[in-house]
N, CA, C and O atoms as a Tripos MOL2 file, in Angstrom:
@<TRIPOS>MOLECULE
protein
  260   259    65     0     0
PROTEIN
NO_CHARGES

@<TRIPOS>ATOM
      1 N          -4.8880    5.1370   -7.9430 N.3       1 MET1
      2 CA         -6.3080    5.0950   -7.5580 C.3       1 MET1
      3 C          -7.0800    5.0000   -8.7540 C.2       1 MET1
      4 O          -7.1160    5.9140   -9.5790 O.2       1 MET1
      5 N          -7.8540    3.6570   -8.9060 N.am      2 PRO2
      6 CA         -8.7410    3.5160   -9.9790 C.3       2 PRO2
      7 C          -9.9490    4.4400   -9.7630 C.2       2 PRO2
      8 O         -10.5060    4.6210   -8.6800 O.2       2 PRO2
      9 N         -10.3220    5.0700  -11.0820 N.am      3 MET3
     10 CA        -11.4380    5.8630  -11.2260 C.3       3 MET3
     11 C         -12.7340    5.4690  -11.8310 C.2       3 MET3
     12 O         -12.8130    4.8530  -12.8930 O.2       3 MET3
     13 N         -13.6970    5.8290  -11.1500 N.am      4 ASP4
     14 CA        -15.0670    5.3960  -11.8490 C.3       4 ASP4
     15 C         -15.1840    6.1420  -13.2730 C.2       4 ASP4
     16 O         -14.9570    7.3420  -13.4250 O.2       4 ASP4
     17 N         -15.5280    5.3570  -14.1720 N.am      5 SER5
     18 CA        -15.6010    6.0770  -15.5170 C.3       5 SER5
     19 C         -16.9030    6.6240  -15.7130 C.2       5 SER5
     20 O         -17.0570    7.3300  -16.7100 O.2       5 SER5
     21 N         -18.0160    6.4010  -14.8360 N.am      6 GLU6
     22 CA        -19.2000    7.0750  -14.9080 C.3       6 GLU6
     23 C         -19.5160    8.4560  -14.0640 C.2       6 GLU6
     24 O         -20.2880    9.3260  -14.4670 O.2       6 GLU6
     25 N         -18.9090    8.4960  -13.0360 N.am      7 THR7
     26 CA        -18.7930    9.4650  -12.0470 C.3       7 THR7
     27 C         -17.3580   10.1840  -12.1060 C.2       7 THR7
     28 O         -17.2960   11.2670  -11.5230 O.2       7 THR7
     29 N         -16.5530    9.8580  -12.5450 N.am      8 GLY8
     30 CA        -15.3290   10.3960  -12.4600 C.3       8 GLY8
     31 C         -14.5670   10.5040  -11.2440 C.2       8 GLY8
     32 O         -13.4300   10.9710  -11.3040 O.2       8 GLY8
     33 N         -15.1140   10.0840  -10.0200 N.am      9 GLY9
     34 CA        -14.6870    9.8810   -8.9720 C.3       9 GLY9
     35 C         -13.9120    8.5000   -8.4360 C.2       9 GLY9
     36 O         -13.7820    7.5710   -9.2320 O.2       9 GLY9
     37 N         -13.4800    8.3990   -7.2870 N.am     10 SER10
     38 CA        -12.7490    7.5370   -6.9240 C.3      10 SER10
     39 C         -13.6020    6.1500   -6.7140 C.2      10 SER10
     40 O         -14.7300    6.1620   -6.2220 O.2      10 SER10
     41 N         -12.9220    4.9260   -7.1530 N.am     11 ARG11
     42 CA        -13.7560    3.8390   -6.8630 C.3      11 ARG11
     43 C         -13.6670    3.3260   -5.5960 C.2      11 ARG11
     44 O         -14.3640    2.3550   -5.3050 O.2      11 ARG11
     45 N         -12.7630    3.9250   -4.6190 N.am     12 GLY12
     46 CA        -12.7350    3.6410   -3.2910 C.3      12 GLY12
     47 C         -11.6180    2.5940   -2.9240 C.2      12 GLY12
     48 O         -11.6150    1.9150   -1.8970 O.2      12 GLY12
     49 N         -10.7450    2.5700   -3.8400 N.am     13 PHE13
     50 CA         -9.7260    1.5290   -3.4930 C.3      13 PHE13
     51 C          -8.4190    1.8370   -4.1040 C.2      13 PHE13
     52 O          -8.5590    2.6040   -5.0560 O.2      13 PHE13
     53 N          -7.3720    1.5460   -3.9110 N.am     14 GLY14
     54 CA         -6.2190    1.5270   -4.4100 C.3      14 GLY14
     55 C          -5.0340    0.5250   -4.2940 C.2      14 GLY14
     56 O          -5.1240   -0.3230   -3.4060 O.2      14 GLY14
     57 N          -4.0770    0.5270   -4.9880 N.am     15 PHE15
     58 CA         -2.9930   -0.3810   -4.8970 C.3      15 PHE15
     59 C          -1.7900    0.1630   -4.3950 C.2      15 PHE15
     60 O          -1.5380    1.3620   -4.5100 O.2      15 PHE15
     61 N          -0.8380   -0.8480   -3.7070 N.am     16 VAL16
     62 CA          0.3020   -0.3060   -3.3020 C.3      16 VAL16
     63 C           1.3520   -1.3830   -3.5150 C.2      16 VAL16
     64 O           1.0430   -2.5300   -3.1910 O.2      16 VAL16
     65 N           2.5420   -1.1510   -4.0150 N.am     17 THR17
     66 CA          3.4240   -2.3090   -4.3210 C.3      17 THR17
     67 C           4.5080   -2.2300   -3.1290 C.2      17 THR17
     68 O           5.0000   -1.1680   -2.7490 O.2      17 THR17
     69 N           4.8060   -3.4680   -2.6050 N.am     18 LEU18
     70 CA          5.6450   -3.5570   -1.6750 C.3      18 LEU18
     71 C           6.5840   -4.7020   -1.8290 C.2      18 LEU18
     72 O           6.2240   -5.6340   -2.5490 O.2      18 LEU18
     73 N           7.8400   -4.7500   -1.1930 N.am     19 ASP19
     74 CA          8.5680   -6.0880   -1.1470 C.3      19 ASP19
     75 C           8.0330   -7.0460   -0.6600 C.2      19 ASP19
     76 O           7.1450   -6.8720    0.1750 O.2      19 ASP19
     77 N           8.4260   -8.3290   -1.0470 N.am     20 ASP20
     78 CA          7.9030   -9.4790   -0.4510 C.3      20 ASP20
     79 C           7.8570   -9.5380    1.2050 C.2      20 ASP20
     80 O           6.8940   -9.9910    1.8240 O.2      20 ASP20
     81 N           8.8850   -9.0820    1.7310 N.am     21 ASP21
     82 CA          9.1600   -9.0430    3.1870 C.3      21 ASP21
     83 C           8.2530   -8.3090    3.9090 C.2      21 ASP21
     84 O           7.8270   -8.7030    4.9950 O.2      21 ASP21
     85 N           7.8690   -7.1200    3.3250 N.am     22 SER22
     86 CA          6.9490   -6.2850    4.0280 C.3      22 SER22
     87 C           5.4680   -6.5410    3.9190 C.2      22 SER22
     88 O           4.7200   -5.9870    4.7240 O.2      22 SER22
     89 N           4.9890   -7.3320    2.9920 N.am     23 VAL23
     90 CA          3.4920   -7.6950    2.9190 C.3      23 VAL23
     91 C           2.7260   -7.7900    4.1270 C.2      23 VAL23
     92 O           2.0410   -6.8950    4.6220 O.2      23 VAL23
     93 N           2.9190   -9.0640    4.5980 N.am     24 GLN24
     94 CA          2.2440   -9.2810    5.5650 C.3      24 GLN24
     95 C           2.3190   -8.3990    6.7250 C.2      24 GLN24
     96 O           1.2770   -8.0550    7.2830 O.2      24 GLN24
     97 N           3.3840   -8.0290    7.1110 N.am     25 ALA25
     98 CA          3.4070   -6.8000    8.3750 C.3      25 ALA25
     99 C           2.5050   -5.6000    7.9800 C.2      25 ALA25
    100 O           1.7550   -5.0620    8.7940 O.2      25 ALA25
    101 N           2.6280   -5.1830    6.5900 N.am     26 ALA26
    102 CA          1.9020   -3.9820    6.1370 C.3      26 ALA26
    103 C           0.2250   -4.4210    6.3620 C.2      26 ALA26
    104 O          -0.5300   -3.6350    6.9350 O.2      26 ALA26
    105 N          -0.1450   -5.4390    5.9700 N.am     27 ILE27
    106 CA         -1.4490   -5.6920    6.0470 C.3      27 ILE27
    107 C          -1.8610   -6.0360    7.5780 C.2      27 ILE27
    108 O          -3.0110   -5.6550    7.7950 O.2      27 ILE27
    109 N          -1.3250   -6.5720    8.5610 N.am     28 LYS28
    110 CA         -1.6690   -6.8070    9.7970 C.3      28 LYS28
    111 C          -1.4820   -5.5060   10.3750 C.2      28 LYS28
    112 O          -2.0390   -5.4070   11.4690 O.2      28 LYS28
    113 N          -0.8860   -4.4960    9.9980 N.am     29 GLY29
    114 CA         -0.6870   -3.1940   10.6850 C.3      29 GLY29
    115 C          -1.6120   -2.3580   10.2650 C.2      29 GLY29
    116 O          -1.9870   -1.5230   11.0870 O.2      29 GLY29
    117 N          -2.1440   -2.3450    9.0890 N.am     30 VAL30
    118 CA         -3.2850   -1.2430    8.7350 C.3      30 VAL30
    119 C          -4.7770   -1.8050    8.4540 C.2      30 VAL30
    120 O          -5.7860   -1.1040    8.3750 O.2      30 VAL30
    121 N          -4.7050   -3.3850    8.3040 N.am     31 ASP31
    122 CA         -6.0850   -3.7560    7.8930 C.3      31 ASP31
    123 C          -7.0230   -3.6010    9.1210 C.2      31 ASP31
    124 O          -6.7160   -4.0910   10.2080 O.2      31 ASP31
    125 N          -8.0060   -3.0100    8.9510 N.am     32 GLY32
    126 CA         -9.1810   -2.7430   10.1250 C.3      32 GLY32
    127 C          -9.0050   -1.3070   10.7600 C.2      32 GLY32
    128 O          -9.7650   -0.8980   11.6390 O.2      32 GLY32
    129 N          -8.0410   -0.6320   10.2990 N.am     33 CYS33
    130 CA         -7.9120    0.9190   10.9630 C.3      33 CYS33
    131 C          -8.9820    1.4650   10.2800 C.2      33 CYS33
    132 O          -9.6410    0.9230    9.3920 O.2      33 CYS33
    133 N          -9.1320    2.7020   10.8020 N.am     34 GLU34
    134 CA        -10.1010    3.6020   10.2990 C.3      34 GLU34
    135 C          -9.6580    4.8770    9.7820 C.2      34 GLU34
    136 O          -8.9850    5.5310   10.5780 O.2      34 GLU34
    137 N          -9.8770    5.4150    8.5980 N.am     35 LEU35
    138 CA         -9.3140    6.4120    8.0890 C.3      35 LEU35
    139 C         -10.6360    7.2610    7.5530 C.2      35 LEU35
    140 O         -11.5160    6.7070    6.8930 O.2      35 LEU35
    141 N         -10.6800    8.6840    7.9150 N.am     36 ASP36
    142 CA        -11.8420    9.4010    7.4510 C.3      36 ASP36
    143 C         -13.0570    8.7330    7.6650 C.2      36 ASP36
    144 O         -13.9360    8.7600    6.8040 O.2      36 ASP36
    145 N         -13.1900    8.1530    8.6950 N.am     37 GLY37
    146 CA        -14.5570    7.5890    9.2830 C.3      37 GLY37
    147 C         -14.9910    6.1100    8.4460 C.2      37 GLY37
    148 O         -16.0830    5.5430    8.4870 O.2      37 GLY37
    149 N         -13.7930    5.7130    7.7050 N.am     38 ARG38
    150 CA        -14.2520    4.4180    6.9660 C.3      38 ARG38
    151 C         -13.1440    3.3440    7.4090 C.2      38 ARG38
    152 O         -11.9660    3.6700    7.5570 O.2      38 ARG38
    153 N         -13.5990    2.0740    7.6020 N.am     39 GLU39
    154 CA        -12.7480    1.0240    8.0670 C.3      39 GLU39
    155 C         -11.8500    0.4350    6.7100 C.2      39 GLU39
    156 O         -12.3730    0.0630    5.6600 O.2      39 GLU39
    157 N         -10.5220    0.4440    6.9680 N.am     40 LEU40
    158 CA         -9.7440   -0.0810    5.9460 C.3      40 LEU40
    159 C          -9.7650   -1.3480    5.6330 C.2      40 LEU40
    160 O          -9.8020   -2.0050    6.6730 O.2      40 LEU40
    161 N          -9.7590   -2.1880    4.4520 N.am     41 ARG41
    162 CA         -9.7600   -3.5570    4.4880 C.3      41 ARG41
    163 C          -8.6330   -3.8180    3.4690 C.2      41 ARG41
    164 O          -8.7210   -3.5800    2.2650 O.2      41 ARG41
    165 N          -7.5900   -4.3230    4.0860 N.am     42 VAL42
    166 CA         -6.1700   -4.3410    3.1660 C.3      42 VAL42
    167 C          -5.8410   -5.9760    3.0990 C.2      42 VAL42
    168 O          -5.8190   -6.7320    4.0700 O.2      42 VAL42
    169 N          -5.6020   -6.3110    1.7710 N.am     43 ASN43
    170 CA         -5.2320   -7.6190    1.4530 C.3      43 ASN43
    171 C          -4.3590   -7.6220    0.3620 C.2      43 ASN43
    172 O          -3.9750   -6.5720   -0.1520 O.2      43 ASN43
    173 N          -4.0230   -8.7210   -0.0230 N.am     44 GLU44
    174 CA         -3.1350   -8.7760   -1.4060 C.3      44 GLU44
    175 C          -3.9490   -8.8700   -2.5750 C.2      44 GLU44
    176 O          -4.9110   -9.6380   -2.5810 O.2      44 GLU44
    177 N          -3.6570   -8.1520   -3.5850 N.am     45 ALA45
    178 CA         -4.2270   -8.4920   -4.7700 C.3      45 ALA45
    179 C          -4.5540   -9.7880   -5.4620 C.2      45 ALA45
    180 O          -3.6200  -10.5890   -5.4780 O.2      45 ALA45
    181 N          -5.5160  -10.1160   -5.9570 N.am     46 GLN46
    182 CA         -5.9270  -11.5840   -6.4480 C.3      46 GLN46
    183 C          -6.1290  -11.3630   -7.9770 C.2      46 GLN46
    184 O          -6.4760  -10.2560   -8.3900 O.2      46 GLN46
    185 N          -5.9510  -12.2270   -8.6700 N.am     47 PRO47
    186 CA         -6.2990  -12.0830  -10.2600 C.3      47 PRO47
    187 C          -7.7600  -12.0680  -10.3210 C.2      47 PRO47
    188 O          -8.5250  -12.6610   -9.5600 O.2      47 PRO47
    189 N          -8.0900  -11.2490  -11.4120 N.am     48 LYS48
    190 CA         -9.5300  -10.9610  -11.6320 C.3      48 LYS48
    191 C         -10.4750  -12.2910  -11.3850 C.2      48 LYS48
    192 O         -10.0620  -13.3420  -11.8740 O.2      48 LYS48
    193 N         -11.4360  -12.3060  -10.8230 N.am     49 GLY49
    194 CA        -12.3520  -13.4560  -10.8200 C.3      49 GLY49
    195 C         -12.2870  -14.2650   -9.2830 C.2      49 GLY49
    196 O         -13.1350  -15.0680   -8.8940 O.2      49 GLY49
    197 N         -11.1920  -13.8860   -8.6030 N.am     50 THR50
    198 CA        -10.8310  -14.5660   -7.4820 C.3      50 THR50
    199 C         -11.3690  -13.5440   -6.3510 C.2      50 THR50
    200 O         -11.1910  -12.3290   -6.4360 O.2      50 THR50
    201 N         -12.0060  -14.1360   -5.3460 N.am     51 THR51
    202 CA        -12.2960  -13.2940   -4.1420 C.3      51 THR51
    203 C         -11.6110  -13.6370   -3.0010 C.2      51 THR51
    204 O         -10.9810  -14.6920   -2.9370 O.2      51 THR51
    205 N         -11.6750  -12.8060   -2.0400 N.am     52 PHE52
    206 CA        -10.8590  -12.6850   -0.8200 C.3      52 PHE52
    207 C         -11.8930  -12.5690    0.2550 C.2      52 PHE52
    208 O         -12.8130  -11.7700    0.0760 O.2      52 PHE52
    209 N         -11.8390  -13.3110    1.4000 N.am     53 SER53
    210 CA        -12.5650  -13.1100    2.6720 C.3      53 SER53
    211 C         -11.5990  -13.1310    3.6370 C.2      53 SER53
    212 O         -10.5130  -13.6880    3.4800 O.2      53 SER53
    213 N         -11.9520  -12.5250    4.6810 N.am     54 LYS54
    214 CA        -11.3000  -12.5180    6.1000 C.3      54 LYS54
    215 C         -11.2060  -13.7820    6.6870 C.2      54 LYS54
    216 O         -10.3840  -13.9010    7.5960 O.2      54 LYS54
    217 N         -11.9580  -14.8760    6.3200 N.am     55 SER55
    218 CA        -11.7620  -16.2030    6.6640 C.3      55 SER55
    219 C         -10.8810  -17.0060    5.7570 C.2      55 SER55
    220 O         -10.7750  -18.2110    5.9850 O.2      55 SER55
    221 N         -10.1880  -16.4260    4.6770 N.am     56 ASP56
    222 CA         -9.2620  -16.9310    3.8970 C.3      56 ASP56
    223 C          -7.9940  -16.7090    4.5400 C.2      56 ASP56
    224 O          -7.4450  -15.6400    4.2730 O.2      56 ASP56
    225 N          -7.3950  -17.5260    5.3610 N.am     57 GLU57
    226 CA         -6.1190  -17.2390    6.1830 C.3      57 GLU57
    227 C          -4.9070  -17.1080    5.2810 C.2      57 GLU57
    228 O          -4.0310  -16.2700    5.4930 O.2      57 GLU57
    229 N          -4.8810  -18.0280    4.1910 N.am     58 ASP58
    230 CA         -3.6490  -18.0300    3.3280 C.3      58 ASP58
    231 C          -3.8120  -17.1340    2.1080 C.2      58 ASP58
    232 O          -2.9610  -17.2400    1.2240 O.2      58 ASP58
    233 N          -4.6650  -16.3900    1.9810 N.am     59 GLY59
    234 CA         -4.8650  -15.3750    0.8590 C.3      59 GLY59
    235 C          -4.8720  -16.1670   -0.6570 C.2      59 GLY59
    236 O          -4.5690  -15.5610   -1.6860 O.2      59 GLY59
    237 N          -5.2120  -17.4200   -0.6460 N.am     60 ASP60
    238 CA         -5.2170  -17.7610   -2.1230 C.3      60 ASP60
    239 C          -6.6500  -17.8730   -2.5430 C.2      60 ASP60
    240 O          -6.8660  -18.5060   -3.5770 O.2      60 ASP60
    241 N          -7.8040  -17.2810   -1.8020 N.am     61 GLY61
    242 CA         -9.0300  -17.0890   -2.4500 C.3      61 GLY61
    243 C          -9.8980  -18.2480   -2.0000 C.2      61 GLY61
    244 O         -11.1200  -18.1570   -2.1170 O.2      61 GLY61
    245 N          -9.3140  -19.3710   -1.4740 N.am     62 SER62
    246 CA        -10.2060  -20.3650   -1.0140 C.3      62 SER62
    247 C         -10.4050  -20.2870    0.7300 C.2      62 SER62
    248 O          -9.6100  -19.8810    1.5760 O.2      62 SER62
    249 N         -11.7850  -20.8430    0.8850 N.am     63 GLU63
    250 CA        -11.7790  -20.5840    2.4180 C.3      63 GLU63
    251 C         -11.2570  -22.0610    3.0440 C.2      63 GLU63
    252 O         -11.3320  -23.1120    2.4070 O.2      63 GLU63
    253 N         -10.8200  -21.9700    4.1430 N.am     64 SER64
    254 CA        -10.3000  -23.0060    4.8690 C.3      64 SER64
    255 C         -10.9950  -23.0100    6.2890 C.2      64 SER64
    256 O         -11.3690  -21.9530    6.7960 O.2      64 SER64
    257 N         -11.1580  -24.2350    6.9170 N.am     65 ASP65
    258 CA        -11.4930  -24.2660    8.2970 C.3      65 ASP65
    259 C         -10.5910  -24.1730    9.2270 C.2      65 ASP65
    260 O         -10.9200  -24.2040   10.4120 O.2      65 ASP65
@<TRIPOS>BOND
     1     1     2 1
     2     2     3 1
     3     3     4 2
     4     3     5 am
     5     5     6 1
     6     6     7 1
     7     7     8 2
     8     7     9 am
     9     9    10 1
    10    10    11 1
    11    11    12 2
    12    11    13 am
    13    13    14 1
    14    14    15 1
    15    15    16 2
    16    15    17 am
    17    17    18 1
    18    18    19 1
    19    19    20 2
    20    19    21 am
    21    21    22 1
    22    22    23 1
    23    23    24 2
    24    23    25 am
    25    25    26 1
    26    26    27 1
    27    27    28 2
    28    27    29 am
    29    29    30 1
    30    30    31 1
    31    31    32 2
    32    31    33 am
    33    33    34 1
    34    34    35 1
    35    35    36 2
    36    35    37 am
    37    37    38 1
    38    38    39 1
    39    39    40 2
    40    39    41 am
    41    41    42 1
    42    42    43 1
    43    43    44 2
    44    43    45 am
    45    45    46 1
    46    46    47 1
    47    47    48 2
    48    47    49 am
    49    49    50 1
    50    50    51 1
    51    51    52 2
    52    51    53 am
    53    53    54 1
    54    54    55 1
    55    55    56 2
    56    55    57 am
    57    57    58 1
    58    58    59 1
    59    59    60 2
    60    59    61 am
    61    61    62 1
    62    62    63 1
    63    63    64 2
    64    63    65 am
    65    65    66 1
    66    66    67 1
    67    67    68 2
    68    67    69 am
    69    69    70 1
    70    70    71 1
    71    71    72 2
    72    71    73 am
    73    73    74 1
    74    74    75 1
    75    75    76 2
    76    75    77 am
    77    77    78 1
    78    78    79 1
    79    79    80 2
    80    79    81 am
    81    81    82 1
    82    82    83 1
    83    83    84 2
    84    83    85 am
    85    85    86 1
    86    86    87 1
    87    87    88 2
    88    87    89 am
    89    89    90 1
    90    90    91 1
    91    91    92 2
    92    91    93 am
    93    93    94 1
    94    94    95 1
    95    95    96 2
    96    95    97 am
    97    97    98 1
    98    98    99 1
    99    99   100 2
   100    99   101 am
   101   101   102 1
   102   102   103 1
   103   103   104 2
   104   103   105 am
   105   105   106 1
   106   106   107 1
   107   107   108 2
   108   107   109 am
   109   109   110 1
   110   110   111 1
   111   111   112 2
   112   111   113 am
   113   113   114 1
   114   114   115 1
   115   115   116 2
   116   115   117 am
   117   117   118 1
   118   118   119 1
   119   119   120 2
   120   119   121 am
   121   121   122 1
   122   122   123 1
   123   123   124 2
   124   123   125 am
   125   125   126 1
   126   126   127 1
   127   127   128 2
   128   127   129 am
   129   129   130 1
   130   130   131 1
   131   131   132 2
   132   131   133 am
   133   133   134 1
   134   134   135 1
   135   135   136 2
   136   135   137 am
   137   137   138 1
   138   138   139 1
   139   139   140 2
   140   139   141 am
   141   141   142 1
   142   142   143 1
   143   143   144 2
   144   143   145 am
   145   145   146 1
   146   146   147 1
   147   147   148 2
   148   147   149 am
   149   149   150 1
   150   150   151 1
   151   151   152 2
   152   151   153 am
   153   153   154 1
   154   154   155 1
   155   155   156 2
   156   155   157 am
   157   157   158 1
   158   158   159 1
   159   159   160 2
   160   159   161 am
   161   161   162 1
   162   162   163 1
   163   163   164 2
   164   163   165 am
   165   165   166 1
   166   166   167 1
   167   167   168 2
   168   167   169 am
   169   169   170 1
   170   170   171 1
   171   171   172 2
   172   171   173 am
   173   173   174 1
   174   174   175 1
   175   175   176 2
   176   175   177 am
   177   177   178 1
   178   178   179 1
   179   179   180 2
   180   179   181 am
   181   181   182 1
   182   182   183 1
   183   183   184 2
   184   183   185 am
   185   185   186 1
   186   186   187 1
   187   187   188 2
   188   187   189 am
   189   189   190 1
   190   190   191 1
   191   191   192 2
   192   191   193 am
   193   193   194 1
   194   194   195 1
   195   195   196 2
   196   195   197 am
   197   197   198 1
   198   198   199 1
   199   199   200 2
   200   199   201 am
   201   201   202 1
   202   202   203 1
   203   203   204 2
   204   203   205 am
   205   205   206 1
   206   206   207 1
   207   207   208 2
   208   207   209 am
   209   209   210 1
   210   210   211 1
   211   211   212 2
   212   211   213 am
   213   213   214 1
   214   214   215 1
   215   215   216 2
   216   215   217 am
   217   217   218 1
   218   218   219 1
   219   219   220 2
   220   219   221 am
   221   221   222 1
   222   222   223 1
   223   223   224 2
   224   223   225 am
   225   225   226 1
   226   226   227 1
   227   227   228 2
   228   227   229 am
   229   229   230 1
   230   230   231 1
   231   231   232 2
   232   231   233 am
   233   233   234 1
   234   234   235 1
   235   235   236 2
   236   235   237 am
   237   237   238 1
   238   238   239 1
   239   239   240 2
   240   239   241 am
   241   241   242 1
   242   242   243 1
   243   243   244 2
   244   243   245 am
   245   245   246 1
   246   246   247 1
   247   247   248 2
   248   247   249 am
   249   249   250 1
   250   250   251 1
   251   251   252 2
   252   251   253 am
   253   253   254 1
   254   254   255 1
   255   255   256 2
   256   255   257 am
   257   257   258 1
   258   258   259 1
   259   259   260 2
@<TRIPOS>SUBSTRUCTURE
     1 MET1         2 RESIDUE 1 A MET
     2 PRO2         6 RESIDUE 1 A PRO
     3 MET3        10 RESIDUE 1 A MET
     4 ASP4        14 RESIDUE 1 A ASP
     5 SER5        18 RESIDUE 1 A SER
     6 GLU6        22 RESIDUE 1 A GLU
     7 THR7        26 RESIDUE 1 A THR
     8 GLY8        30 RESIDUE 1 A GLY
     9 GLY9        34 RESIDUE 1 A GLY
    10 SER10       38 RESIDUE 1 A SER
    11 ARG11       42 RESIDUE 1 A ARG
    12 GLY12       46 RESIDUE 1 A GLY
    13 PHE13       50 RESIDUE 1 A PHE
    14 GLY14       54 RESIDUE 1 A GLY
    15 PHE15       58 RESIDUE 1 A PHE
    16 VAL16       62 RESIDUE 1 A VAL
    17 THR17       66 RESIDUE 1 A THR
    18 LEU18       70 RESIDUE 1 A LEU
    19 ASP19       74 RESIDUE 1 A ASP
    20 ASP20       78 RESIDUE 1 A ASP
    21 ASP21       82 RESIDUE 1 A ASP
    22 SER22       86 RESIDUE 1 A SER
    23 VAL23       90 RESIDUE 1 A VAL
    24 GLN24       94 RESIDUE 1 A GLN
    25 ALA25       98 RESIDUE 1 A ALA
    26 ALA26      102 RESIDUE 1 A ALA
    27 ILE27      106 RESIDUE 1 A ILE
    28 LYS28      110 RESIDUE 1 A LYS
    29 GLY29      114 RESIDUE 1 A GLY
    30 VAL30      118 RESIDUE 1 A VAL
    31 ASP31      122 RESIDUE 1 A ASP
    32 GLY32      126 RESIDUE 1 A GLY
    33 CYS33      130 RESIDUE 1 A CYS
    34 GLU34      134 RESIDUE 1 A GLU
    35 LEU35      138 RESIDUE 1 A LEU
    36 ASP36      142 RESIDUE 1 A ASP
    37 GLY37      146 RESIDUE 1 A GLY
    38 ARG38      150 RESIDUE 1 A ARG
    39 GLU39      154 RESIDUE 1 A GLU
    40 LEU40      158 RESIDUE 1 A LEU
    41 ARG41      162 RESIDUE 1 A ARG
    42 VAL42      166 RESIDUE 1 A VAL
    43 ASN43      170 RESIDUE 1 A ASN
    44 GLU44      174 RESIDUE 1 A GLU
    45 ALA45      178 RESIDUE 1 A ALA
    46 GLN46      182 RESIDUE 1 A GLN
    47 PRO47      186 RESIDUE 1 A PRO
    48 LYS48      190 RESIDUE 1 A LYS
    49 GLY49      194 RESIDUE 1 A GLY
    50 THR50      198 RESIDUE 1 A THR
    51 THR51      202 RESIDUE 1 A THR
    52 PHE52      206 RESIDUE 1 A PHE
    53 SER53      210 RESIDUE 1 A SER
    54 LYS54      214 RESIDUE 1 A LYS
    55 SER55      218 RESIDUE 1 A SER
    56 ASP56      222 RESIDUE 1 A ASP
    57 GLU57      226 RESIDUE 1 A GLU
    58 ASP58      230 RESIDUE 1 A ASP
    59 GLY59      234 RESIDUE 1 A GLY
    60 ASP60      238 RESIDUE 1 A ASP
    61 GLY61      242 RESIDUE 1 A GLY
    62 SER62      246 RESIDUE 1 A SER
    63 GLU63      250 RESIDUE 1 A GLU
    64 SER64      254 RESIDUE 1 A SER
    65 ASP65      258 RESIDUE 1 A ASP
């Protein structure tokens, strides 16, 4: 879990490593679920400078129609 260097607390996200066959099933199974009153947003990690949106169906950072 990445920690905030200023506050020493959690930055509110974490990383999980899965085998390729499990990734999409895990995302679909957990994305949008609630944990401790917060909605989880689950997606594949992207290289720095790349953003992900729910409308990005293929997870490559580009929006498609």
